[in-house]
C-alpha positions in Angstrom: 13.3 52.2 116.3 15.7 55.0 115.4 17.9 52.6 113.3 14.8 51.3 111.5 13.8 54.9 110.7 17.3 55.7 109.4 17.3 52.6 107.2 13.9 53.4 105.8 14.9 57.0 105.0 18.2 55.7 103.4 16.2 53.3 101.2 13.9 56.1 100.2 16.8 58.3 99.2 18.5 55.5 97.3 15.3 54.8 95.4 15.1 58.5 94.4 18.8 58.4 93.4 18.1 55.5 91.0 15.0 57.1 89.7 16.9 60.3 89.0 19.6 58.5 87.0 17.0 56.6 85.0 15.0 59.7 84.3 18.1 61.5 83.0 19.2 58.5 80.9 22.4 57.7 82.9 23.7 54.2 82.6 24.7 52.8 86.0 25.3 49.7 88.0 23.5 49.3 91.3 24.2 47.4 94.5 20.9 47.5 96.4 22.4 45.7 99.4 25.1 48.4 99.8 22.8 51.2 98.7 25.4 52.2 96.1 25.6 52.8 92.4 28.6 53.1 90.0 28.5 55.3 86.9 30.7 57.4 84.9 31.3 59.7 81.9 34.1 60.5 79.5 35.8 63.8 80.4 37.7 66.1 78.0 40.9 64.0 78.6 40.3 61.2 81.1 37.3 59.1 82.0 35.5 60.0 85.3 34.0 57.2 87.3 31.8 57.7 90.3 30.5 55.6 93.2 27.5 57.1 95.0 26.6 55.5 98.3 23.7 56.2 100.6 24.9 55.8 104.2 22.0 54.9 106.5 23.9 55.3 109.7 25.3 58.8 109.0 22.3 59.8 106.8 24.6 60.9 104.0 24.8 60.7 100.3 28.5 60.2 99.6 30.0 60.6 96.1 33.6 59.5 95.5 35.7 59.3 92.4 39.1 57.7 92.3 41.4 59.4 89.8 42.8 56.8 87.3 46.5 57.2 88.2 48.8 56.9 91.2 51.4 59.5 92.2 54.9 58.2 92.3 56.8 58.6 95.5 59.1 61.4 94.2 56.1 63.6 93.3 54.0 63.0 96.4 55.0 66.1 98.4 54.5 68.3 95.3 51.1 66.8 94.8 50.1 67.5 98.4 50.8 71.2 97.8 48.8 71.1 94.5 45.9 69.4 96.1 45.9 71.9 99.0 45.8 74.8 96.6 43.0 73.3 94.6 40.9 72.5 97.6 41.3 76.1 98.8 39.6 77.2 95.6 36.7 74.7 95.6 33.2 75.8 96.7 31.8 72.3 97.1 33.6 68.9 97.3 37.3 68.3 97.8 40.2 66.1 96.6 41.3 63.6 99.2 44.9 62.6 98.8 47.1 60.0 100.5 50.7 60.9 100.6 51.4 57.3 101.8 50.1 55.5 98.7 49.7 58.2 96.1 45.9 57.8 95.5 43.6 60.8 94.8 39.9 60.7 95.3 37.3 63.4 94.8 34.6 63.5 97.4 31.3 65.3 97.8 28.7 64.6 100.5 25.1 65.7 101.2 23.3 65.1 104.4 19.6 64.1 104.5 19.2 64.3 108.3 15.8 65.7 109.0 15.5 67.0 105.4 14.2 66.0 102.0 16.4 65.5 99.0 15.3 66.1 95.5 16.4 65.0 92.0 18.2 68.3 91.6 20.5 67.4 94.6 21.7 64.3 92.9 22.2 66.0 89.5 24.1 68.8 91.2 26.3 66.4 93.0 27.1 64.4 89.8 27.5 67.4 87.4 29.4 69.6 89.8 31.7 66.7 90.7 32.2 65.8 87.1 33.0 69.4 86.1 35.5 69.8 89.0 37.2 66.5 88.3 37.4 67.1 84.6 38.8 70.6 85.2 41.7 69.3 87.3 42.4 65.6 86.5 44.6 66.3 83.4 46.5 69.0 85.2 47.1 66.7 88.2 48.3 64.0 85.9 50.7 66.5 84.2 52.2 67.4 87.6 52.4 63.7 88.5 54.3 63.0 85.3 56.6 66.0 85.6 55.2 67.6 82.5 54.6 70.8 84.5 56.1 71.9 87.8 54.1 72.7 91.0 55.0 76.3 90.5 53.7 76.3 86.9 50.5 74.7 88.0 49.9 77.1 90.9 50.7 80.2 88.7 48.2 78.9 86.1 45.5 79.0 88.7 46.3 82.6 89.6 45.7 83.6 85.9 42.1 82.5 86.1 
């Protein structure tokens, strides 16, 4: 019975997510079986792609965005420091980073356990995530490519 209630609630949240995107004229691709959508937008420098999933079991909306580059082995420790500094500054969401394979994801979640979500929750998740990713993805790429040092990156944040 509880699982059926979770699935019903997740389907309701997923339907609202799709309606919100349509209402706001967002183009997206949906997978109703997985309760997920894919969408994106062009940032100032790099494209930003999102996957938003509604997780019935955990009663979560999970937004992830894979950054479109991989960190080479010789820059991975530097990137770990940079990601740590950025995450310490963020109010919502975080960058997940694998030192093992060099992949960076941005992640934001929102629980709908015993609560109601609204269109504004989805728009906040998308717009806040987009702004955060767009603010940092080019700088992360510059560190990854050796165009700026870790120290230069960190000191640039202190000036803000």
